[in-house]
C-alpha distance (Angstrom), angle and dihedral (degrees) to the residues before:
residue distance angle dihedral
M1 . . .
V2 3.75 . .
R3 3.79 120.1 .
L4 3.77 115.7 -163.7
Q5 3.78 134.1 177.8
L6 3.78 119.2 -126.6
G7 3.79 120.8 -148.1
D8 3.80 96.0 -93.7
N9 3.81 94.3 55.6
V10 3.79 95.9 -94.8
V11 3.79 117.1 138.5
V12 3.80 117.0 -143.5
D13 3.79 124.2 -164.8
T14 3.80 115.9 -152.4
D15 3.83 90.9 -150.8
Q16 3.80 89.5 56.8
A17 3.81 95.0 47.9
G18 3.78 116.6 129.4
H19 3.81 89.8 -137.8
H20 3.80 139.6 0.9
W21 3.79 129.6 -160.7
G22 3.80 125.2 -171.3
E23 3.78 123.7 -144.4
N24 3.78 120.7 -99.8
S25 3.79 105.9 -84.2
D26 3.81 96.3 -158.2
G27 3.80 90.5 97.3
K28 3.80 93.2 -119.9
T29 3.79 98.6 98.3
A30 3.79 103.2 23.2
I31 3.78 114.3 119.4
G32 3.77 91.5 -123.3
Q33 3.75 145.2 -44.8
W34 3.80 93.3 -76.7
D35 3.81 101.2 26.6
H36 3.78 124.0 78.7
V37 3.79 134.4 168.2
D38 3.79 134.8 -163.2
L39 3.78 125.7 -162.7
Y40 3.80 121.5 -135.3
R41 3.79 134.9 -176.4
S42 3.79 114.4 -153.0
R43 3.80 121.9 -135.2
K44 3.82 87.1 -101.9
G45 3.82 93.8 51.8
R46 3.83 103.2 -99.9
F47 3.79 114.1 143.5
Y48 3.78 117.9 -142.8
I49 3.79 137.8 168.2
V50 3.79 121.8 -138.9
H51 3.80 114.4 -151.4
I52 3.80 115.9 -146.9
S53 3.78 112.8 -168.3
Q54 3.76 140.9 80.8
W55 3.82 83.4 -52.6
Q56 3.77 109.8 50.9
G57 3.74 126.0 -174.0
V58 3.75 147.9 117.0
E59 3.78 133.8 -109.4
E60 3.77 130.5 -173.2
I61 3.79 113.8 -130.1
S62 3.78 135.3 -169.4
P63 3.80 122.5 -101.5
R64 3.84 88.8 -109.3
E65 3.82 90.7 54.0
A66 3.81 88.7 47.8
A67 3.81 89.8 53.3
I68 3.80 91.2 51.2
W69 3.81 91.1 48.4
L70 3.80 92.1 49.8
L71 3.81 94.1 48.0
K72 3.80 92.2 45.6
N73 3.80 90.0 53.1
G74 3.80 95.3 48.5
H75 3.82 99.4 -104.5
D76 3.78 127.0 136.7
L77 3.78 113.8 -115.8
P78 3.79 116.7 -108.7
E79 3.78 114.9 -119.4
D80 3.81 94.7 -98.9
L81 3.83 91.3 56.5
A82 3.82 99.5 38.9
H83 3.82 93.1 97.9
H84 3.83 89.5 66.2
E85 3.81 94.7 61.3
E86 3.80 97.8 81.8
A87 3.81 91.8 48.1
V88 3.80 96.8 50.2
I89 3.83 103.2 39.9
E90 3.80 122.2 72.1
């Protein structure tokens, strides 16, 4: 369990997340050799990225940014983000 505070004083618990996606492990889209990120969606629908590296932290992101992250890391978009696909892929 990891509990993290988002910018607006909301605490998210990774064990309570509604969904979790890991980054693509093929080395092509990872941030770097020592930096990794996972995307979570809270039970209430907030998207946030957890950074795992020498710098650890959390940042809330928009649904559009979540869609980009998922597509970049080879995941299918969940139904509530599917409408972003046409706008973010050329």
